[in-house]
C-alpha positions in Angstrom: 93.1 166.7 165.1 94.2 170.0 166.4 94.3 168.8 170.0 96.3 165.9 168.7 98.9 168.2 166.9 99.0 170.6 169.8 99.8 167.7 172.3 102.4 166.6 169.9 104.2 170.0 169.6 104.0 170.5 173.6 105.6 167.1 174.2 108.5 168.2 171.7 108.9 171.4 173.6 109.2 169.6 176.7 111.6 167.2 175.6 113.7 170.1 174.3 113.7 171.9 177.7 114.8 168.7 179.3 117.6 168.3 177.0 118.6 172.1 177.4 117.7 172.7 173.6 115.8 175.2 171.6 112.3 173.9 170.3 113.0 175.4 166.8 116.0 173.0 166.7 113.6 170.1 165.8 111.4 170.0 162.7 108.1 167.8 162.7 107.6 165.4 159.9 104.0 164.5 159.9 103.8 160.9 158.4 100.8 160.9 156.2 101.3 157.3 154.6 98.1 155.4 154.2 96.0 158.0 155.4 93.8 160.1 152.6 94.1 163.4 151.1 91.4 164.5 153.5 93.6 163.8 156.7 96.5 165.7 155.1 94.0 168.7 154.2 93.0 168.7 157.9 96.2 168.7 159.4 97.5 171.5 156.9 94.5 173.3 158.1 95.9 173.0 161.7 99.2 174.6 160.6 101.2 171.5 159.5 103.5 172.1 156.4 105.5 169.2 155.9 104.4 165.4 155.2 106.1 162.2 154.8 105.3 159.4 152.5 106.8 155.5 152.3 105.9 154.6 148.8 106.1 156.2 145.7 103.1 155.1 143.9 101.2 156.1 147.0 102.5 159.6 147.2 101.7 160.1 143.3 98.2 159.2 143.6 98.0 161.4 146.8 100.0 164.7 146.6 98.0 166.0 143.7 94.8 165.7 145.8 96.4 167.6 148.6 96.9 171.5 149.2 99.7 172.9 146.8 101.7 174.9 149.6 102.9 171.6 151.4 106.6 170.0 151.7 106.6 166.4 151.1 109.6 164.2 152.2 110.2 160.4 151.5 111.1 158.6 154.5 110.6 154.7 153.3 112.8 152.8 151.4 113.4 153.8 147.8 114.3 151.4 145.1 116.8 152.7 142.4 114.0 152.1 139.4 112.0 154.8 141.3 114.6 157.6 142.0 113.5 159.7 139.0 109.8 159.3 140.0 110.5 160.1 143.5 112.4 163.6 142.6 109.1 164.7 140.9 107.4 164.6 144.2 110.2 164.8 147.0 113.2 167.4 147.9 114.2 165.5 150.6 114.8 161.7 151.2 115.5 159.8 154.5 116.6 156.6 154.0 119.6 156.3 151.6 120.9 153.0 152.3 123.7 152.7 149.5 126.3 154.3 147.3 124.6 152.9 143.8 121.4 154.7 145.3 123.1 157.9 146.3 124.8 157.9 142.9 121.4 157.6 141.0 119.8 160.2 143.2 122.7 162.7 142.2 122.3 161.7 138.6 118.8 162.3 138.5 118.8 165.7 140.6 121.5 166.9 138.1 119.1 166.1 135.2 116.3 167.6 136.8 118.1 170.7 137.7 117.6 170.6 141.4 119.5 169.8 144.6 118.1 166.9 146.8 118.8 166.6 150.6 119.4 163.2 151.9 119.8 161.1 155.1 122.0 158.0 155.4 120.0 155.5 156.8 122.1 153.3 159.4 121.1 150.0 160.6 122.4 150.8 164.1 120.7 147.7 165.7 122.0 145.3 163.2 118.8 143.8 162.6 118.8 141.6 159.6 115.5 142.3 158.7 115.9 146.4 158.4 117.4 148.0 155.7 120.2 150.3 156.4 124.1 150.7 156.3 126.3 149.2 158.8 128.4 151.5 160.9 131.6 150.6 158.9 129.8 151.4 155.5 129.0 155.2 156.2 132.5 156.8 155.6 133.4 155.2 152.5 130.0 156.8 151.1 130.5 160.1 152.6 133.9 160.2 151.0 132.4 159.4 147.5 129.7 161.9 148.2 132.2 164.8 148.2 131.9 164.7 144.2 128.2 164.7 144.0 127.0 168.0 143.4 123.4 167.8 143.6 123.0 165.9 146.8 123.3 167.5 150.3 124.2 164.8 152.9 122.3 166.6 155.5 122.9 163.7 158.2 121.7 160.2 159.5 118.7 158.3 160.0 117.7 155.4 161.9 114.8 153.0 163.0 115.6 151.1 166.5 113.9 147.9 167.5 110.2 148.1 168.1 109.6 148.1 171.8 106.4 149.6 174.0 108.7 151.3 176.3 110.3 154.2 174.5 113.6 154.0 176.9 114.5 151.0 175.1 115.2 153.2 171.8 117.4 155.5 173.8 120.8 153.4 173.4 120.0 153.3 169.6 119.3 156.7 169.2 122.5 157.6 171.5 124.5 155.3 169.4 123.6 157.1 166.2 124.4 160.5 167.7 128.1 159.1 168.7 128.6 157.7 165.3 127.6 160.9 163.5 130.0 162.7 165.9 132.8 160.4 165.1 132.1 160.5 161.2 131.7 164.2 161.2 135.3 164.5 162.7 136.8 161.9 160.3 135.0 163.2 157.0 134.5 166.8 157.5 130.8 166.6 156.5 128.6 168.5 159.1 126.0 165.9 159.4 124.1 168.3 161.5 120.7 166.5 161.3 119.6 163.3 162.8 116.4 161.8 161.6 115.3 159.6 164.4 112.0 159.1 166.6 108.7 158.3 165.7 105.1 158.3 167.5 105.9 156.3 170.3 109.6 157.5 171.1 110.3 160.9 169.6 110.6 162.4 173.1 113.6 160.2 173.7 114.8 160.9 170.4 114.6 164.6 171.0 116.5 164.2 174.3 119.2 162.2 172.5 119.7 164.8 169.6 117.5 164.4 166.9 116.8 167.4 164.6 113.8 165.7 163.0 111.0 163.4 164.3 108.6 161.7 162.1 105.3 161.3 163.7 102.3 159.8 162.2 99.7 158.1 164.2 99.9 160.3 167.3 98.3 162.9 164.7 96.4 161.1 162.3 95.2 158.2 164.4 95.9 154.5 164.6 96.2 153.1 161.2 93.9 150.5 160.3 
């Protein structure tokens, strides 16, 4: 696993250099969903500290069995009825896809006395099978979020259509960056971070401006 992690970090650094960016501008989230606590422990021993899970019930069972000094981020779809359970485990939520969900997170965070970092998920490709906001839906949510004191909208998140060729993802990553720039100018929100790029395309995502990449199989191996 150390070799795999080193290879991912080297590829991230090379992508940053190609894009004229500093390597410390991009954060790695090791996606541990479906992998056992033993795999998380091994990755932590190799130096990783930030892990991503997709499902609240799996995380509830897994996180207590992992080292206590790790950071956990929810990268999957979050149902409103699981928000309070999620906030007991996660301080960052990557896939906020509606105003009611954001309101629920803000209310639950206020009740628990914490601030939560969130990304607004945008269905940039318009695929009907994917979660996410339409392009025109994002600005009204940003405007509403100005009244929310317990959520920090850090930026946008997307998942492009699957393709074995990482270059096919580039237009979607670029469109998300351009949308971010438009929304930032219109809303006053910094939206500094773009959460985009996974094991098959994270280098392209970095070249197009990703501040956070979510990498699972390139670190832990193929899922069963």
